[in-house]
C-alpha positions, 0 to 999 in steps of 0.5 A: 718881865718885871713890872716897874713902878715910880717911887719917891726915890726914882724908878725901882722894880719890885723885884729889886726891892726884894733882892736888896732886902736879901742882900742887905740882911745877908751881908749884915749876918755874914759880916758878924759871922765872919768876924766871930768865926775867923781871926778878924777880931784878934787881928784888928784888936792887935793892930788898933787896940780894943777901944778902936776895934769896938768903935769900928765894929759898932759903926759897921753894925749900925751902918749895916742895920741902917741899910737893912731898915732902909731896904725894908722901908723901900721894898714892896709890902705884902700883908700877912696878918692884921695887927692885934690891939695888944701888939703895940703895948707888947712891943713897947714894954718888951723893947724897953726890957731889951734896951735895958739888957743891952745897956746893962750888958754893955756896962760890965765885962763879960768873959763868956759873951759879947762884951763892949767893956774890958776888964775882969769879972769876979766869978763870985759876983757876975751879976747880970752875966750870971743871970743872962750870960748873954745880956746884949744878945738877949736884948737884941733878940727881944727887940726883934721878938717885940716887933713881930706881932705888930709887923705882920708883913713881908719884909718886916717879918724877915727882919724881926723874926730873923733877928730873934732867931739869930739871937737865939742861935747866937746864945747857943753858939756863944755857950759852945765857943766859950765852954771850949775856950775856957773849959767847962769848969771855968765857964760854969763859974761865970754862968751860974745864976747869981742875981744882983746888979752893979751900979755901972750896970744900973747906969748903963741900963738907965742910959739905954732906956733914955735912948729907947724913950727918944726912939719911941718918941721919934718912931713916927718920924723915923719909921712912919709908925707910932706905936704909942698913939696906936696903943692909946687910941 
């Protein structure tokens, strides 16, 4: 018989907290896989346009991730390891890199990966695309990786390790998909490493760093944890 406890949100069972985490994470991953592996994206874009599709997709992603985070915050916690002192500066610096990659990636067209900006990309000047191929996906993966050492508990590990693994698998899947769609020769014209950064990518990266700083300052209020204070103690 499941033992019940009284929480600030009302009567909840420990088992239901675990179940909610699994359901929220499964629906988050499943919704993205469904969109990527079916004609949902093409159908929606044809009906409402690219800009409206991206808006709807972003709102869905934010909403689903918010549910995952809320479910984890409400679930029973089981400590797996003590947080090492270096975990806090590691989390701060790696999340900063991840946010910068997401911002720069979102500010440039990307014919071989997740893209939020339309338009064409010169294969001779692919900039950040030519270096990372999937800057947005890698940014999300770094966000997950950054939080693993400082969150040695269930169910936090489920979220952060799962996010890092999902990003790693996603880069391989995206490479295979676009190699098949574009042909290896065309794909390679964009995927060759050519260092450099455009003005729009610099602006996008800086804009997300401002958001990162705001979230870092609001972290104690949003997630009941202050990585900056823990680092400076």
